[in-house]
Structure formats: C-alpha cells, structure tokens
C-alpha positions in Angstrom: 23.2 64.9 -71.2 21.9 61.5 -70.4 19.7 59.4 -72.7 16.4 60.7 -71.2 17.5 64.3 -71.5 18.5 63.9 -75.1 15.3 62.3 -76.0 13.3 65.1 -74.3 15.3 67.7 -76.1 14.7 66.0 -79.5 11.0 65.7 -78.7 10.7 69.3 -77.7 12.5 70.4 -80.9 10.2 68.2 -83.0 7.1 69.6 -81.3 8.3 73.2 -81.8 8.6 72.3 -85.5 5.1 70.7 -85.6 6.3 67.1 -85.8 3.9 66.0 -83.1 3.4 62.4 -84.1 7.1 61.7 -84.3 7.7 63.3 -80.9 4.9 61.1 -79.4 6.4 58.0 -81.0 9.8 58.7 -79.5 8.3 59.3 -76.1 6.3 56.1 -76.2 9.5 54.1 -77.2 11.5 55.9 -74.5 9.0 54.9 -71.8 9.5 51.3 -72.8 13.3 51.6 -72.6 13.2 53.3 -69.2 10.5 51.0 -67.7 11.2 47.5 -69.0 13.7 45.0 -67.9 17.0 45.2 -69.8 16.5 41.8 -71.4 12.8 42.4 -72.3 12.3 41.9 -76.1 10.0 44.9 -76.2 12.7 47.1 -74.7 15.3 45.8 -77.2 12.8 46.4 -80.1 12.2 50.0 -78.8 15.9 50.7 -78.8 16.3 49.2 -82.3 13.4 51.3 -83.5 14.9 54.5 -82.2 18.3 53.7 -83.5 16.8 53.2 -87.0 15.3 56.7 -86.8 18.7 58.3 -86.0 19.5 58.4 -89.7 19.9 61.3 -92.1 17.0 59.9 -94.2 14.6 59.8 -91.2 15.0 62.3 -88.3 17.7 64.0 -90.3 15.2 64.9 -93.0 13.1 67.0 -90.7 13.5 70.8 -90.8 13.8 72.0 -87.2 13.1 75.6 -86.5 16.0 77.8 -85.2 18.6 75.0 -85.3 21.3 74.4 -87.9 21.3 71.1 -89.7 24.7 70.3 -88.1 23.3 70.9 -84.6 20.3 68.7 -85.3 22.3 65.9 -86.8 24.9 66.1 -84.0 22.1 65.7 -81.5 20.7 62.7 -83.4 24.1 61.1 -83.5 24.5 61.7 -79.7 21.1 60.1 -79.2 22.1 57.1 -81.3 25.4 56.7 -79.4 23.5 56.7 -76.0 21.0 54.2 -77.3 23.8 51.9 -78.4 25.3 52.2 -74.9 22.1 51.0 -73.2 21.4 48.2 -75.7 
C-alpha cells in the first residue's frame, strides 16, 4: 500500500469506530502532504504532525472495532514509515 492508501484505511477504521474528528484531522493533513510542494513548511509540518500521532499513546490508544491491537499498531507503524520516506 502507498501512503495515501494507508491513510485512507486508517481514516476508514477510525470512522468505523466513531473517531470522526481524528479521521478528519488526518485527511486534512494528508491533503496538505499530497498537494503542497515538497519544501513547503506547511507540508513538512503536516508530516511531522502525522508522525507524532503514530505513537502508542496517541493513535495506539484508540480502540478500533474488529481489529486486533497488533494489526492496528502494525498499520500505524507502516503509516509512520511511509511518512518518514516522503519527508
């Protein structure tokens, strides 16, 4: 999966578990990452913001319906790795 696909999967899982605000925040930040120039400070800030969320004490603390904790944290880790690759 590419970065966009992973972010959409995370957002879909968050929405299915009633974390609407968090999913919306991730989508807004992803739009900045995908639309802005690579060196734009707003893009870099969006990447940093998403990376900071890929932590057991942030996204990892959410209970996601019908997904094991390991599956959820593996997806978050994959998201963080992809974000670091585009930074």
